[in-house]
N, C-alpha and C positions, 0 to 999 in steps of 0.2 A: 938356422936351417940345418936339417939332418942331411947326411950324405945320400939319402935315398929319395929326397924330394924331387929330383929331376930325372929319376929313372922312369922311362916311358911305360914299362910294364907295371910298375908300382902305381903310376898315375891312373892307368886304365883300371886296375884292380880297385883303387879307391873310388873311381867313378861308378863302378858297378855296385860297390858296397853302399854308396849314398842313395841308391834307389830303394825306397822303403817297401819292399814286397813283404809286408809284415801282416800276420794274421791278427784279428779276423778281418774279413772283407778286403782281401788283397786286390789292388789294382795292378794287373800284370802288364798293362800296355806300355808304360815307360821302360820297363825291363825288356820287353820284346823289341821295342824301337832301338834300344842300346845294342841288343844282340844282332839285330839286322845290320846295323852299321859295322859291327865286328865282322860279320860274314862277308859283307861287301868289301871291306878293307883287305880281307884275305883272299878275295876272289872265289869264295865258296858259295855255291848255290844253296838255297835254303827253302824249306817249306814250313808252313804253319798248319797245325791240325787242332781240331777242337772236339775230341771225342767226349770230353766231360762237360761240354756246353760252351757258349760263346764267350764266357769270362774266364775260361781255363785253357789258355793257349799252350801248345807244345811246339817248340821250334826245333827243327832238325836241320843242321848244316851238314853238308856232305863233301868229303874230299875223296874223289873217285880214284880207285886204285888202277894199276896197270892190268890187273886180271879181275875185272869187276864181277865175273861170274862166281868167284870164290865167296864163301860166307864172309860177311863183313864184321867189323869191329864196332861196337857201341861204346862211346865214351859218355856216360850218363851223369847228369847233375840236376839237382832241383833248384828252382829259382826262389822259392819261398823261404821265409824265416819265421821263427816263433816270436811271440809278443815280447815287449821289453817293459821294464819298470824304470823309466828315465831317472827317477829320484835316487835310485840305487847305483847309478853309473857315475863314475868320476869324469867321463867324457861323453859328448853327445853320441847316442847309440847309432846314429846314421851319419855321423860326421866323418868317419874314416880318418880321424886325426892320427898322425904318426909322431911319436915322441922321440927324444934324443937317443934312445936306445933302439929305435927302429920298430917299436911295437905299434901295430896298426889296430886301433880300437873300432869295432863296429859289430853290430849283430850280423851274423853270417860270415864273419872273418874265418871261423873254423868250420862252421856248419851251414852250407858248404860252398859258398860263393868262391872261396879260394880255389877249389878243385875245378870248378867250371871255367875260371879264367886261366888257370895253369894249363889246361888243355890247349886253350887258344894261344897262349904265349909260346908253348912248345911247338905248336904247328906253325906259327909265324916264323919261328927260327928255322924249322925244318924246311919250309918252303923257300925261305931266303937262301938256304944252303943248297937248294936244287934237289933235295931228297925226293925220290919217288917210292911209293909203296905198292906192294902187290894187291893187298886187300883194301877195299873201300872202308873209309872211316866215316861213321855217322856221329856227330856231336849232338846229343839229345838233351834239351833243356825242358824240364817238366815242372808243372805246378803242384801244389798241395801235398807234397810228400810229408810235410810236418803235421798234417791232419789225416794221415793214413793212406794217402795216394788214391783215394776212392774215385776222385774226378780227374786224376792224373794218369800215372802209369798203369793202374789197374784197368782203366777204361781203354788205354792205348794198346796194350799187348794183344787183345783179341782181334784188333781191327786188321783189315786188309792192308792199310797203310803201314802198319808195323811189320806185317809179314813180308811186305815188299822190300823191307830193309835187308832181308836175308841175313839176319844176324847169326854169327857163329860163336861170339864171345862178347862179354860186357865187362867194363870196368865201372865202378861206382864208388861211393864214399866209404871211408873208414872212420877212424877216430884218432885224435891226437894222442901222443904218449909222453909222459913226463920223463921217460928214460931214453937211453940210446936206441932201444929197439923201436922198430916200426910195427904197428899192428896190421895184419893182413887177415881178412875175413873171407871164409869159404862157404859159410852157411848161416842160417838164422833159425832161431827157435820159432815155433808156431805160437801165434798170439791167440789166446782165448779170453774174451771178455764175457763173463757169465754172471747171470743174475738168478737168485733163488727167490721166487715169489711165495712167501711162507704164510699160509692161512692157519688160523687157530681160533680157539674159543674166545669170544668177546664177552664183555660184561663189566660190572662195576669194579673199580680199582681197589675196593676194600676187601675183596674175596680172594680165595685161592682156587682159581679155576684150573681144571685139568687141560692138558694139550694146548696151551696158549702158543701163540706165534713167538713170543719171547723165549719160551723154553726150547722150542725147536731151533730158533735162531742161535741160541747158545750152543746147541749140539753141533750145528753146521759150522759155526765159527771155530769151535774147538777142534773139529776134524781137520779143517784147513790149516789152523795154526800148528797142529801136530805135524802135518805133512810139511809145512814150511820149516819147522825146526829140524826135521830129518834132512831136508835139502841143505839147510845151513851147515849141518854137521858134515855132510858130504864135501862141501866146499872147504870147510876148515881142515878136514882130515887129509885132503889131497892137495899138496902144494902145486901140482901140475894143472889143477883146474882153474878156470876163470869163471866168471858169473854165467857165461854162455853155456857152460857144461852142466849146469843144474837147472832144475825147474824152479822158477821164482813165483811166489804167490803173495799177493797183497790185497787186503781188504780195502776197497776204494770208495764204496758208497753204502749208506744205510738210510732207508726212508720208511716212514710209517708213523702211525699214531694220529689221533684227532684231538685229544684233550688229556690233561694230566690224570684225571680220575677214570678214564675209560681204557680198558684193556683192548689193544688194537686188534681188529680182525685180520689185518694183513701187514706184513713187514717185508720189504724188499732189500736184499743185501747183494752187493756186487763185488766181484773179485777180478783182478787183473792177473792172468796166469800166462807165463811164457814157458812153453813145454820143451824140455830138453830133447835132443834128437833120438835118444835111446828109449823114450817112453812110448808105449802103445796107446794110441789115441782112443781106440774103441774100449780098451780095458779101463782107461781113465774115466771115460764118460759113464761106463757101467758102475764104477766105484761111486761116482757122484749120485747116481740114481739110488744105489744101495744106501748111501748115507741119508737120503731123503726119506726112504722107507723106515730106516732105523730111528729117525728123529720123530716118527709118528705119522708120516704121510701128510697129504694136503699141501704138498710143495711142488710147484711147477718150476722147471728149469727153462731159462730163456737165454739164448746167446745173442749178444749184440755184435760180436765178432768171433768167428770160428775158423781160423786158418787151418788148412790141411797140412799134413806133413809134406814138406818139399825136400826133394833129394839134394844133398850137399854137393857142391862142386868138387870134383876130384882134384886132389893136389898131389898127383903122382905122375909117373911117366906116361900114363894112359891119356893124359890131357896135354896135348902139345902146346896149347896156349899157356898153361901153367909152367911147362918146361921153359918156354920163352921168357915168361915173367921172372921165374927164379934165376935164370941165367944172367939177367940184368942185375938183379939183387946181388948175386955173387960177384959179378964183374965190378960193381961199384963198392963192394966190401961192406954192404949194409947188413945190419942185424934185424931179423924179423921174428915175430911170433905169430904163428897161424892160429886162428881161434874162431869160435862161433860168435857172431855179432850179438851183443846183449839185448838190443832193441830191434826195431824194424826199419828196413830201407826198401827202396824200390827194387832192389835185387831179388827180393822174394818173388815178385811177379814175373821177372825175367827167368829165374831158375824154374819156376813152375811151368813155363812154356818150353822147358827142356834145353835152355841155353845156359851154358856155364857162365858164372859171374864171380868176380872177385871184388871185394870192398877194400879200398886202399886210399888213404889220404896221407900224403908224404909230410907228416908233421911229427917230429920227435923232439925230445928235450924241451917240451913246452907243456904248461899246465893244461889239463882237460877242461875246456871252458864252454863247450857246446851247451846252449840254452842258459848259460850263466850270465851274471852281470859282468860288465867290463870284459866281454869276450874280445880276445885279440889274437893276432898271429904276428910273429916277428917278420920283418921284411926279408931278412936273410933266409929264414925258414921257407918263406914263400918262393923266393928265387931259387933256392936249392931244389924245391919241389919241381919247378919248371925244368931244371937240368935232369932230374930223374925221369920226367915224362919224355924228354927229348930222346932218352935212351929206350924207354919202355915202348912208346908208341910204334916206332919202326920195327922193333924186334917182334912184337906181337902181330903187327900187320903184315909181316913178311913170313909168318909161319907157313 
């Protein structure tokens, strides 16, 4: 038996991890039942909202502050996890088994059931110590973040129920780091999923037709790959840059053709683009239109996702919540690296509503295993994160 087996906070975390809120076709009800029990054990009132439909519950627990009219603090986490390939795991993906070195193996151990439970563990300790806070805390547990948040936070933010939370600041997930530094995220790139519907001359495959879809496809792909190479060079040439500081471009889909000897009349090519904060969206879209014309025309552009530019959260003295956050980091002697999140989290919807948000998962000196096989977090890392939140939550809530 490991030294962590009887730790009550670890046992609760394991119980949460064993609830398979896994895509596709997630059943959230067992998870909601578990969270309701946690709220009741802490004496926190809760509400459940369904802005995305009856199978997409959002649970909000509330710790009311002594000055409830002040803007509140959101502690956000998502309850869903990505699919698993059990044959590639050395432990059951929803077993939450802990080994002799304290590694807890489970899907969601890093992304991000750890954070959702660390909030609760920290609040349990704070309430036990009789701590009171000026600002109200809302612990928000949302579905479907891993599939874009379209029936989760995206639907919740515009509602009256969300506005009544009176949020002034939000904490959400970050990413583990393999070094001593903790990653802290203040912004996200805009996600564009774009398809080019390329029409061209059709006919027999034995001839050399002009203006075929294949010729136009090559032109478009070359333009995107050249742009991708430029961004790769930016990243390589600047040691201060992380992936979030450049625009990433990846070809993700090609569809078309009906038969080996028939030149296709239509080819569809799709790209995943994550736009750096310093890039002008309108100019970028104009460039894509120009490429279509240069390729020979007959190309329609279709967006399956087109995020607007969202203002980054200030990380200077103008943001008093950041000042409070940073003061705890300094007090604890932690090393951090502030950066732009490389992918997408629910924070982008909150920032778009004008609410500053910071992404932070207190995990350092650990491999980055989100969405990977054998995802794990060390028990000591988890418990150390609870201690960090015990300092962070009061400091931010008493701004």
